[in-house]
C-alpha positions as CSV (number, residue, x, y, z in Angstrom):
1,M,4.7,-15.6,23.0
2,N,3.1,-17.8,25.6
3,K,5.4,-17.3,28.6
4,V,5.8,-14.1,30.7
5,W,8.9,-13.7,32.7
6,A,9.4,-11.0,35.3
7,Y,12.9,-9.8,34.9
8,A,14.1,-7.3,37.5
9,G,15.9,-4.2,36.5
10,Y,17.4,-5.0,33.1
11,Q,16.1,-3.5,29.9
12,G,17.3,-2.4,26.5
13,P,17.8,-3.8,23.1
14,V,19.8,-6.9,24.2
15,V,16.9,-8.1,26.5
16,A,14.3,-7.2,23.8
17,D,16.2,-9.2,21.2
18,A,16.7,-12.2,23.4
19,A,13.0,-12.2,24.3
20,I,12.0,-12.1,20.7
21,Q,14.4,-14.9,19.8
22,A,13.2,-17.1,22.7
23,G,9.6,-16.3,22.1
24,L,9.0,-14.8,25.5
25,A,7.2,-11.8,26.8
26,V,9.5,-10.0,29.3
27,E,8.0,-7.8,32.0
28,I,10.4,-5.3,33.5
29,V,9.7,-4.8,37.2
30,R,10.4,-1.2,38.1
31,R,10.5,0.5,41.5
32,A,7.7,3.0,42.1
33,G,9.0,6.6,42.3
34,E,7.3,7.2,45.6
35,D,8.8,4.2,47.4
36,K,11.5,5.0,50.0
37,G,13.7,2.5,51.7
38,F,13.1,-1.3,51.4
39,V,9.9,-2.2,49.6
40,V,9.2,-5.7,48.2
41,Q,8.8,-5.4,44.4
42,K,6.4,-7.5,42.4
43,R,8.1,-10.8,41.3
44,R,11.6,-9.4,41.8
45,W,12.3,-11.8,44.7
46,V,12.0,-14.7,42.3
47,V,14.9,-13.5,40.2
48,E,17.0,-12.6,43.2
49,R,16.3,-15.9,45.0
50,T,17.3,-17.8,41.9
51,N,20.5,-15.8,41.6
52,V,21.4,-16.6,45.3
53,W,20.7,-20.3,44.6
54,L,23.1,-20.3,41.7
55,T,25.9,-18.4,43.4
56,R,25.9,-21.0,46.2
57,Q,27.5,-23.3,43.6
58,R,31.3,-22.8,43.9
59,R,31.9,-22.9,40.1
60,L,29.3,-20.2,39.5
61,A,30.3,-17.9,42.4
62,R,33.0,-16.3,40.1
63,D,33.3,-16.0,36.4
64,Y,36.0,-18.6,35.7
65,E,34.8,-19.7,32.3
66,R,36.2,-18.5,29.0
67,H,33.2,-19.3,26.9
68,E,29.5,-18.4,27.4
69,H,28.4,-21.9,26.6
70,S,30.5,-23.3,29.5
71,S,28.8,-20.9,31.9
72,E,25.4,-21.8,30.6
73,T,26.1,-25.5,30.9
74,F,27.1,-25.1,34.6
75,I,23.9,-23.1,35.2
76,H,21.9,-25.9,33.7
77,I,23.8,-28.5,35.9
78,A,23.2,-26.4,39.0
79,M,19.5,-25.9,38.3
80,T,19.2,-29.6,37.6
81,G,20.5,-30.3,41.1
82,L,18.3,-27.6,42.7
83,M,14.9,-28.2,41.1
84,P,14.2,-31.8,42.4
85,R,14.7,-30.5,45.9
86,R,12.4,-27.5,45.4
87,L,9.7,-29.6,43.7
88,A,9.7,-32.3,46.4
């Protein structure tokens, strides 16, 4: 496992199994118990920002697809359009 992904808020056997199959180390970012109100969480903004970028695409704003692979394909298409602009 050479990559570490910070994944906000989701945990359990599904995430653990997916991480093992993909060969990734998943770090669950949790909110500290003493935090009150809005507090920026470590690396959580990366996940939330990416979700916002994806939901700007009309096709991904709602779950129209019948099959998972169709949704996954449209996510790849959306990120292919986003990444050159972010890297430039």
